[in-house]
VOMARKE-619918 format. One line per 8 residues: number of its first residue (from 1); their letters; for each residue x, y, z negated of N, C-alpha, C. Coordinates in steps of 0.2 Angstrom, whole numbers. Atoms other than C-alpha are relative to their C-alpha. Layout:
NUM = a = X,Y,Z,X,Y,Z,X,Y,Z  ...
END
This chain:
1 = xxxxxxxx = -1,-7,-3,-267,-134,291,7,2,-4  -7,-3,3,-249,-127,288,-1,7,-3  1,-7,3,-247,-112,277,2,5,4  -1,-5,-4,-240,-102,291,-5,1,6  5,-1,-5,-255,-104,302,-5,5,-2  5,-5,2,-264,-91,292,2,7,2  -2,-6,-2,-254,-77,299,2,0,8  -2,0,-7,-251,-72,317,8,1,1
9 = xxxxxxxx = -8,0,-1,-233,-76,322,1,0,8  -1,0,-7,-226,-71,338,2,-6,4  -1,6,-4,-224,-84,352,8,-1,0  -7,1,0,-205,-81,351,3,-3,-6  -2,3,6,-204,-87,333,-1,-7,0  0,8,1,-201,-105,328,1,-1,-8  -1,2,7,-203,-111,310,1,-7,-1  -2,7,1,-194,-127,305,-1,-1,-8
17 = xxxxxxxx = 1,2,7,-198,-135,288,3,-7,-1  -3,6,2,-188,-148,279,-2,-1,-7  2,1,7,-191,-157,263,5,3,-5  -5,-3,4,-175,-150,256,0,8,0  0,-7,-2,-178,-132,263,6,2,3  -7,-1,-4,-161,-133,272,-1,-3,7  0,2,-7,-158,-135,290,3,-7,0  -3,7,-1,-155,-153,296,1,-1,7
25 = xxxxxxxx = -1,2,-7,-151,-162,312,-6,1,4  6,-1,-4,-169,-162,318,-2,7,1  1,-7,-1,-172,-144,315,5,3,4  -6,-3,-4,-155,-139,323,-2,-2,7  1,2,-7,-160,-149,339,-6,4,2  6,-4,-2,-177,-140,339,2,7,1  -3,-6,-1,-168,-124,337,3,1,6  -4,-1,-6,-156,-126,351,-5,0,6
33 = xxxxxxxx = 5,0,-5,-171,-130,362,-3,7,1  3,-7,0,-179,-114,357,5,5,3  -5,-4,-3,-163,-105,360,1,0,7  0,1,-7,-162,-112,377,-5,3,4  6,-3,-3,-179,-108,382,0,8,0  0,-7,1,-177,-90,376,6,4,3  -6,-3,-3,-160,-87,384,1,-1,7  -1,2,-7,-162,-95,401,-1,6,5
41 = xxxxxxxx = 1,-5,-5,-169,-80,410,5,6,-1  -5,-5,1,-155,-69,403,7,-2,1  -6,2,-1,-141,-79,408,3,3,6  -3,-3,-5,-128,-71,419,6,-5,2  -5,5,-1,-118,-84,428,-3,-7,-1  3,6,1,-120,-102,425,0,-2,-7  0,2,7,-115,-104,407,-2,5,-5  2,-4,5,-121,-97,391,5,-2,-6
49 = xxxxxxxx = -5,1,6,-109,-95,375,-4,1,-6  3,0,7,-116,-99,358,5,-1,-5  -5,0,6,-105,-95,343,-4,-2,-6  4,2,6,-110,-105,328,5,-1,-6  -4,1,6,-104,-108,310,3,-6,-1  -3,7,1,-99,-126,312,-4,-4,-5  4,4,4,-113,-133,301,0,-7,3  1,7,-3,-114,-152,303,-5,-1,5
57 = xxxxxxxx = 6,1,-4,-131,-151,311,1,3,7  -2,-3,-6,-123,-141,325,5,-4,4  -5,4,-3,-111,-155,329,-2,-7,1  3,7,-1,-122,-170,331,1,-2,8  0,2,-7,-121,-180,347,-6,3,4  6,-3,-4,-139,-175,352,1,7,1  0,-7,-1,-136,-157,349,6,2,5  -6,-1,-4,-119,-157,358,-2,-2,7
65 = xxxxxxxx = 2,2,-7,-126,-167,373,-5,5,3  5,-5,-2,-141,-155,374,3,6,3  -4,-6,-3,-129,-141,376,4,-1,6  -4,1,-6,-118,-149,389,-5,0,6  5,0,-5,-134,-153,399,-3,6,2  3,-7,-1,-140,-135,398,5,5,1  -6,-5,-1,-123,-127,401,0,5,-5  -1,-4,6,-122,-120,384,7,-1,-3
73 = xxxxxxxx = -7,1,3,-104,-118,378,0,2,-7  0,-1,7,-102,-120,360,7,2,-3  -7,-2,3,-88,-111,350,-2,1,-8  1,1,7,-87,-113,331,5,5,-4  -5,-4,5,-80,-100,318,4,-5,-4  -4,4,5,-66,-107,307,-4,-1,-6  3,2,7,-73,-115,291,2,6,-5  -1,-5,6,-75,-103,276,2,7,2
81 = xxxxxxxx = -2,-7,-2,-72,-87,286,-6,4,3  5,-4,-3,-89,-82,293,-2,6,-4  2,-6,4,-91,-69,279,5,6,3  -5,-4,-2,-75,-61,287,-1,2,8  -1,-1,-7,-77,-63,306,-7,-2,4  6,1,-3,-95,-67,310,-4,6,0  3,-7,-1,-104,-52,317,-6,1,-4  6,-1,4,-120,-55,308,2,2,-7
89 = xxxxxxxx = -2,-1,7,-112,-56,291,4,6,-1  -5,-6,1,-99,-42,294,-4,6,1  3,-6,-2,-111,-29,301,-8,0,-1  7,0,-1,-129,-34,305,-4,-1,-7  4,2,6,-135,-41,288,0,6,-5  0,-6,4,-131,-24,279,-6,4,2  7,-3,-1,-145,-15,288,-6,-4,0  6,5,1,-156,-30,288,-2,0,-8
97 = xxxxxxxx = 2,0,7,-155,-30,269,-3,7,-2  3,-7,2,-158,-11,268,-7,0,2  7,-1,-2,-174,-12,279,-4,-5,-3  4,5,4,-180,-28,270,-2,3,-7  2,-3,7,-178,-19,253,-5,5,1  5,-6,-1,-187,-4,260,-7,-3,1  6,4,-1,-201,-16,266,-3,-3,-6  2,3,6,-202,-25,250,-3,6,-5
105 = xxxxxxxx = 2,-5,4,-203,-9,240,-7,3,2  7,-3,-3,-217,-2,251,-5,-5,-2  5,6,1,-226,-19,249,-2,1,-8  2,-1,7,-225,-17,230,-4,6,-2  3,-6,1,-231,1,231,-8,-1,2  7,1,-3,-247,-5,241,-3,-6,-3  4,6,4,-252,-19,228,3,-7,1  -3,7,0,-241,-34,233,3,-1,-7
113 = xxxxxxxx = -3,2,6,-237,-43,217,6,-5,0  -6,4,-1,-225,-55,224,1,-1,8  -2,1,-7,-216,-58,241,0,-8,1  0,7,-2,-221,-76,246,2,-1,7  -1,2,-7,-219,-85,263,-4,4,4  5,-4,-4,-234,-76,270,2,7,0  -2,-7,0,-228,-59,264,6,1,4  -6,-1,-3,-211,-62,271,-1,0,8
121 = xxxxxxxx = 2,0,-7,-218,-67,288,-3,6,3  4,-7,-2,-229,-51,288,5,5,1  -5,-6,0,-214,-40,284,6,-1,5  -6,1,-3,-200,-48,294,0,3,8  -1,-3,-7,-205,-42,312,2,7,0  -2,-7,0,-203,-23,308,7,0,-3  -7,0,3,-187,-27,298,5,-2,6  -4,2,-6,-180,-36,314,0,5,5
129 = xxxxxxxx = 0,-5,-5,-185,-22,325,4,6,-2  -5,-6,3,-176,-9,314,7,-2,0  -7,2,1,-161,-20,312,4,-2,7  -4,3,-6,-157,-29,329,-1,4,6  0,-5,-5,-154,-14,339,7,-1,4  -6,1,-5,-141,-14,354,6,3,-3  -6,-3,3,-130,-2,345,3,-4,-6  -2,4,6,-129,-12,329,3,-7,2
137 = xxxxxxxx = -3,6,-2,-126,-28,338,7,1,3  -6,-2,-3,-112,-20,349,5,2,-6  -5,-1,5,-104,-13,333,2,-6,-4  -2,6,3,-104,-30,325,5,-4,3  -5,4,-4,-95,-38,339,7,4,0  -7,-4,0,-82,-23,340,3,0,-7  -3,0,7,-80,-23,321,4,-7,-2  -3,7,1,-75,-42,321,5,-1,5
145 = xxxxxxxx = -5,1,-5,-64,-40,336,-2,-5,5  2,5,-4,-74,-52,346,-1,3,7  2,-3,-6,-80,-40,360,0,7,-1  -5,3,-4,-71,-31,366,5,-3,-4  -4,5,4,-58,-44,361,6,5,-3  -5,-3,3,-46,-37,349,4,-4,-5  -3,5,4,-34,-50,342,2,3,-7  -2,-3,7,-27,-38,328,-6,0,-5
153 = xxxxxxxx = 6,-1,5,-45,-35,321,-1,-7,-3  2,7,2,-48,-54,321,5,-2,-6  -5,2,4,-31,-58,313,0,3,-7  0,-4,6,-32,-44,300,-5,-2,-5  5,2,4,-47,-52,293,1,-7,-3  -2,7,2,-39,-69,290,5,0,-6  -4,0,6,-30,-73,274,7,-2,3  -7,1,-3,-11,-73,276,2,-8,-1
161 = xxxxxxxx = -2,7,1,-3,-90,279,4,-2,-6  -4,1,6,5,-99,265,7,0,1  -7,-1,-1,23,-96,262,3,-7,1  -4,7,-2,34,-110,270,4,-2,-6  -5,3,5,43,-121,257,3,-6,4  -4,5,-3,56,-133,262,-4,-7,-2  3,6,2,48,-150,263,5,-5,-2  -4,6,2,55,-165,254,-1,-6,4
169 = xxxxxxxx = 1,7,-4,58,-181,264,-3,-5,-5  3,5,4,46,-193,256,3,-6,-1  -4,6,1,58,-207,259,6,0,-4  -6,0,4,72,-200,250,-2,3,-7  2,-2,7,69,-199,231,6,-1,-4  -5,1,5,81,-197,217,-4,-2,-6  3,2,6,76,-208,203,6,-3,-5  -5,2,5,86,-211,187,-2,-6,-3
177 = xxxxxxxx = 2,6,3,84,-229,183,6,-3,-5  -5,3,4,93,-236,168,-2,-7,-2  1,7,1,94,-255,166,0,-1,-8  0,2,8,88,-261,148,5,-5,-1  -6,5,2,102,-270,139,-3,-5,-5  3,5,4,90,-279,127,-8,0,2  7,1,-1,72,-285,128,-4,6,-3  3,-5,4,67,-272,115,0,7,4
185 = xx = 0,-6,-4,72,-258,127,-4,0,6  4,1,-6,61,-264,141,-7,4,-1
END
């Protein structure tokens, strides 16, 4: 029996477990199938767009092929910039942390001594309901300039490009070579 079978989990939830506690290729493939199942009925048009952080597990042949077959278009954020331009990081996680903190405080006040996996699964549905609201999601995309598209907002979050320096031709070098006059100078 798995530890999470002791609590009622909504059918729309999926739990993936790895030996390292991190996502891996197998869990990512199961996740994309879950995403596919739960977004098919909400698709407008033929394709769905999925914006990802570019983790290696999102770029495997199996993951990519599954997305191609299911008409899921993949777009990746530039490396090391998700904290600046990813809507969840920029806007959504702030209220998520707020509501989760309140839920944890309330749990402690009602005799919880630690928040383990079971307590987390018990608390998270209400936190999600309070956080993932249409207005917050829209604000996140607007703040990052992704929708409505605002190139200036996107570019303003990026670091300035490095200053251009004249490149030296690697084939042209100046080396001062002196020829030794005796063996001891060598």
